C-alpha positions, 0 to 999 in steps of 0.5 A: 369627616364630612360626607364630601371628604368621604367621597373624595377619599373613596374616589382617590382609592378608586372605590367607585361603588362606594363613591356612588353610594355616598353620592346618593345620600346627597343627590342635590349636591353639585360636586357629589353628582360630578363624582358620581358621573365620573365614577360611572364613566370610569366603571365603563358605564358612560350612558349612566354617567350622562343620565346623571349629568342630565338629571343634575342639569348645571348648564354653566358648570365646565366640569359637568361638560368635561365629564360629558365630553369624556363619556361621549368619547368613550361611546365614540360619539365624537361630534357630540363630544366636540359640542361639549368641549366647545361649551366648556371654552365658552365658560370660565375655567379658572384652573389653567392646568385643567384647561390645558388638559381639556384642550389636549383632549379636545384636540384628540377628539377633533382628530378622532372625528376627522378620521371618522368623517374621512372613513365616511368619505365626508371630506369637506366636513373633515376639513372643517373639523381639522381647521378647529384643531390647535395645529390644523393641516394645510390643504396640501397636508390634509390632502396627503393625510386623506390619501394616507388614511384612505389606504389604511383599510386592510384585509387579510386576503386580496384578489389581485389582478396583475397588469403585465407579465413584467409586473408579475415578475416584480411582484413575485420577487417582492413576495419571495423576499418577504417569505411568501409561498407561491404555489401556482405562478401561472396566469395574471390573477392571484389570491394573496393572504398576507397573514399566512403568506401564501399566493395562489392562482385565482382565475375565477376570483373577483379582482379587487385591486391591482398590484400597485394598490396591493403594494400600497395596502402592505405599506410598500409605498411610497417606495422611494422612501421605504428601505430595508433596515435593521434596528437594534436594542441599546444592547446591540441585539436585533430588535427589528429587521425589514422595511422601514420609513423614517427609521421606524418599522413600516411594511413587512418585517420581524420584531424580536424580544431582546433574547432573539425570540421572534416577537412579531412578524407581518406588516407594520405601520407607524403605530405598531403591527397591522397584520400578521402574528405575535408570539409569547417570550416562550415562542408560542403563538399568541395572536394571528390575524389583523390589528385595528388601525388606531385613531388618536392615541395608543397602539394598534390593537388585535381586531380579528383573528385567533388568540392563544393562551401561553399553553398554546390553546385557542381561547378566541377566534373571530372579531374582538370587541375594542373600546376606546378610552377618553383620548382614543386609547384602545382597550380590549373588551372581548375576549376578556382578560386578553391584554392589549400588550404583553408586559414582557414585550420589547418597548416600542421606543427601542424601534427608534434606536440605533439603525444598522 
């Protein structure tokens, strides 16, 4: 068996340390260096992977550029990753399956870069990136997307200034319908905590948003398309109750395990929950706080709040460290060992089931 056979075998078994040791025995072998760089990237060492590629220096090898693009995406350096992808397409890729997969990841990278530029309010640059994608937005669609994305920045607490007494009546009705406790209803300025579901008088607080903007932040707009719905498992048991948009959770609601135990409660968007609480099948609290709003693939991920073990013990409080995979899939780095999603969770596809 040749050393390349041994490298390929170790790589297929995900024994990346062994791959690296074997590759170091033939440092001038192009294929070996590609395996070494891939192994380093898969071990969450993307900068070392880039260093290997730089030392190998095969400018016309599409595989090298693809590994580089993936490593750069891992580091959230999307602009540089796009350049590496585009270099691939200038070269000849004989394997159509590989080329298709590369183009899929390229489009994911474009979407991530577009969102990044929108966050930086560089809308013209974001529009140019959008035009490179396989299915670019029209100018009307892009404008709608920017408006929608710009409203995604979330906070746990909002200082809200009410425009009129009539508007206050409507806001209080909305809050009470969604389980908020209103401790003092006097005045026109309030501090609203969307996780604890409290609303208190806040005459001395800084006003950050109007009541209309608050509705937007909790996914109650567009109100003409939002409706109260119940969504069921195939068994007929309730999976979700609350607001929905196009048959999926959107806004305040509650999701359940199939046995009826509460799974999540809070504010939902199209990629899962955004703010609120998540529970274990036992009924104990698992997480409370905010989820990051995912760019690219994957669900929202816990971002800032309190995490608990199954015994009810607080194991972490504060901001989580989230790493993005090659196509934007979120992975929790800290607190270590806290899973992105529970194994026993109700599967998200059930949320698009029978509408009641």
